[in-house]
N, C-alpha and C positions, 0 to 999 in steps of 0.2 A: 410457154414460150411463143406458141402459135398466136395467142391472143396479142402478145406484145408486137409481134411482126406485123399483124394486120393493122394495128393501131399506128405503127410507123408509116405504113404504106398510105393509109388515109390521111395522115398529117402531111406527108410529102406531097400528095396530090393537092391538098388544100393550099399548101405553100406555093405550088406551081401556079394554081388558079389566081391566088392572091397576087402573085408576082406579075402575072400577065395582065390582070386588071389594073395593076398599078404602074404600068409601063410609063404612064405620063408623069409619075412621081419622080422627084430627083433621087439619084443614087444614095445619098447620105440617109434620106428618110427610109428608103427601102432596107438599107443595111441595118438600121436600128430596129425596124419592125422584125426583120428575120432573126436578129439576136435574141429579141425578147421571146419569140416563138420557140426558138431552140431551147432556151432556159426552161420554159414551161413544159416542153416535151421531156427534157432530162428528168425533171422532178417527177413527172408522172411515171416514167419508166422505173425510176428507183422505187417509188411506192409500190408499183405492180410487182416488181422483183421480190419485195419483202413479203407480199401476200400470196404469191403463187410459188410453190416448191416444184422444181422440175421432176418429172417422172423418173423413178429409179434412184433418186437421191436419198440416202439413209437419214433418218431423223437424228438431230443432234443429241449426243450422249449427255445424260445428266451427270455432273461431277459429284461424287459422294465423299464426305469427310471421314477419315479414319478415326475410329474410336475404340476403346476397350470397355468391357462391361463386367459387372458382378451380379450374379443372380441372388436375390434376397432370400435368406433362410431365417427362420425364427431361432433364436438362441438366448441363453441367459444374458442379462445386461446389468452391469454393476454401477450404482451410483457412488461416487466417492468425493471426499474432500481432500484437496491438496494444499499443504502448508509447509513452511520452513520450520526446521527444528534444529536441535543440537545434541551432541552426545555428552552426557554427564555421568559422573561416578557416584554410586551410592555411598562410597567411603572416600570422602574428600576431606582430609583432616589437617587442620592448622595447629601445629604443635607449639608449646611454649614450656619453659623450665618450671619445675615445681618448687624451686628454691631460688632466691636472689643470689647474685654473685657474678664473678668474672668468668667468661667462657675461656677455658684453657686449651681445649682441643675440639676440632671438628673432624669427624671420622668419615663423612660421606660427601659426595658431590651430586650435583643436579643430574637427574636421569639414571641414577644408580638404582638397581633393584635391591630392596631391603626385606628382611623377614620380620615377623612379629616379635617384638621384644628386643630387637637389634639396637644397640647404643649408637645414637647419632652424634652426640656431643657431650663433652664433660664440663661441668661447672666447677670452679675452684672449691676443693674439699679438704684442703690441708688441715684446717682446724678440726674438722670432723675426724680425720684419720688419727690425729694426735689424741683426741679424746677417746677413740676406740682403743688405741694402744695403752692408754692409762687405765681404762676400765678392764682390759684384759689382764694387766698386772694385778689390779685389785681383786678381780674375780678369781685369779689363780690363788692368791693368798686366802681369800674367803673359802674357796673349795677346800683347801688344806685344813683350815681351822674347823670347817664343818665336819669333815671326815673324822677328825680326831675327837671332836665332841660327841659325835654320833657313836664312835667306838666306845668311848668312856660311858656314855649314857646306856648303851647296850649291856655294859658290865655293871650298871647301877652305880657308877662312879660319877661324882659331880652333881650339880643341880640341874633341874629341868630347864630353868630360865637361861642357863649358859647354853644348852643345846639349842633351844628355840632362837636365841639371839644369833648364833652362828648360822643357823638355817635361814633366818630372815635376811641377814646380810648377803649370803650367797644368792638367794633368789632375787633380792633387790638389784644386785649388780648385774645378774643375767638379764633382767628386764631393761635396765639402763643400756646395756650393750646392744640388745635387740633394737631398741629405739635408735641408737646411734648408727647401727647398720642400715636401718630403714631410712634415716636422714641421708646417709651416704648414697643409698640407691636413688633417692630424690635428686641428688646432684647430677645424675646422668639423665640426659634427654633421650628417651627411647621411643621407637615407632610402635604404636599400638596395633598396627595392621601390617599385613604383607602387601607390598605395593611398590611404587616408584616414587623417588624423591623428586617432586616437582619444582620446589623452591628451597634454596638454602639461604636463609636470611641471617642467621647467627654467624658471627665471625670471631675467631680467637682474639682475645684481648678486649673484647667489647663487654660491656655490662649487660646482664639480662635479668629478668624477673618474671614471676607468674603473670600471665596475661599478655606478655610481650611476645609477638610472633618470632619463632625461631626457624621452623621448617614447615613445609607443606608436603604431605605424602598422600598420593592418590592410589586407591586400591586397584589392583590389576584385574579383578573380577567385578561382577555385579554392576555392569554399565547399563545405562538406559538412554533412550531417546526422549527428550522432553520438547514439546511444542506448545505454543499458544494458539488457541482457536477461538474464532469469533463466537459470541454468545448466540448468534443466530442458529448454531448447531447444537445448542445445549441439550435439546430434547431428542436429538438424532444419534449422537455419538455415545456409545455404550461400552462398558468393559467387556472385552471378548470380541469386539469388532476386528475383522481381519485388516491387516495394515501391511503396506509395502514401504520399506525404508531404502532410500538410495543415497549413497555418499557422493557429495558433489565433487570432492577432490579425487576420487578413485574411479567413478563411473560404475561401481559395484553396489551391492546391497543385500538385503535379506527380507524374508517374509516373516511376519510376526502377528501378535495380537495386542490390542490395547489392554494394559493391565490396570490403569488408573485414570479416572476422569474426575478432575477437580469440581467441587461444588461451589467454590468461591469465585465470584466474577470481579475482575478488577474494575473499581469504580471510575477510573479515568478512561482507559483505552477499551474496556469492556470484553476482554478475552478470558477464557479459562484454560487450565492446564490439562494436557493429556500426556500419558507416558507409555512407552513401548519398551520392554526389556530387550537388551541386546544378547543373543545366544552366545554361549561360550565358543571360543575359537574364531570369533568374528574379527575382521580387520579394523573394527571401530577403535577409536582412540578418544579420550576425553577432549571435549571442545570442538570436535569435528562438526562441520555444517552438514545438514542432511535435508532431503526433501521426504516429507511424510505424506503418504497416500492412504486414507482411511476409507474403507468400504462400509458404508452406513446403510445401504439398502440394495437389494438384488431383485430384479424383475425376472422371473423364471423363464418367460418366453417373450422375446421382443425383437423387433426388426431394428437394425442399425446399418448405418452407411459411414464411410470415411467423412470426417467432419469437413474436409476441404472441398467435397463435391457439392456441399450445400451452399447455394448462392443467394444473396439478398437482392431482389429486383422489385422496385416500387414497394419497399417495406414488406415484401413477401419472401418467405423461405422457398427457394426453388431447387428441384432436383430434376435432371433429365433422365428419361428412360428410353429404351429402344422398342419400337413396335413394328409389326409387319403391316404394310399398307399395300394390299393387292400385289404381294410378291416383292415390294420395294421396302427396305428397311428405312425408317425415319425416326427422328428424335421427337419425343413428346415432352412437354413441360408439365411437371407436377408440382402443385403447391402443397407443401408439407408442414406439419407441426413437429418441432424438434423438442425432445425431452432433455435429459442429462447428457453429459459428455464424458467419456472414459477412454483412456488410451487412444486418443485421436478418433474415437468412434462416437457418432451422434445417434441417440435413440430416436426413432421416428414413430411418433405416436399416432399420426394419421397422414393420409395422402398417398401411401404406398401399401403394397400387399405382398405376401410371400410369393415368390416366382417372378416378380418384376425384375427386368434386367436394367440395372442402374448403370448409367455411363460414368465410369471412374477415370477415364483418360480421354481428352479431346473434348471435354464439355465446355471449355471456354469459348465464348463467341457463338455458340450454337443458337439456332432459332427453331421455334416450334414448327414441326413438320419438315425440317430440313433433312435431305437424304444423307444416310451414313453408311459406313462400311466397317464391319467388325474384323 
């Protein structure tokens, strides 16, 4: 400040001398010259004030940006494939009648649980029942004749041909009755599995025939998740790979393993099929949508960071770390090579090392060398 005061005194003396020597000048000209000199002096004072810091004035504090960090540690890292899939039933049966005719009764409704062998509907069997009743009457007579002929033959009475004829008539009627009973059973539409009635297509009074859909029954057990995977992974996905299944509608899921990897590749869209069994007791239902994550490779020891802290600047992958610069914490930019991504974690193949303190909060807008505070 003393230098500034001395400069002011010198300038004031110079102005006084100039004013005295210019007494002969008119006042307007003198005023203009003095105003110009005043402006020049003010600019010089401002410049000197910026260059000279008064004694005892503390240095201006450097503002540090608040950040949070994570210290890198090596750990196993999983490579995975994520795709969409759906729950399917191993037993998904479309039933039809074994004999043509009119449906007389439907015994179940959609959503009903049924057991194996349970009758779902009845096809008109009046003629069959009448035939069975006639055969029963004929068989009763044939049994009586046979028993009498057998008794006589045992006593050596009558001819052998009479005994054999009676026996043949009885056995023939028994076979015909068994056939009629089997035909009667065929007039009943039965569930071959235990499960749930998914569709009731048959209606009482309508005609039905073999091959005409009548019911759809889905097994309650043996569910599986089926997904279609790009052929790019055909050499990486194997039976036994660990998998995570998440249900889109419920937010829950289960851990399992790949049980089947298809060998056939679709010639149009180029995917192949993978399957993961659904464990017993799961909340899965047929046709539910799922997200399937298959782990096809594991790096035993790798460095990883949250994927959101990796920034792209000038086509380079950038991560900021904290370093100590002569007692002051500063942010340092690191160019990294990113590998796979799993559970929002990115594997770092190069550019970082174990022990580095990666900035995980406050990294937006940072500059290399900027002061930070943890």
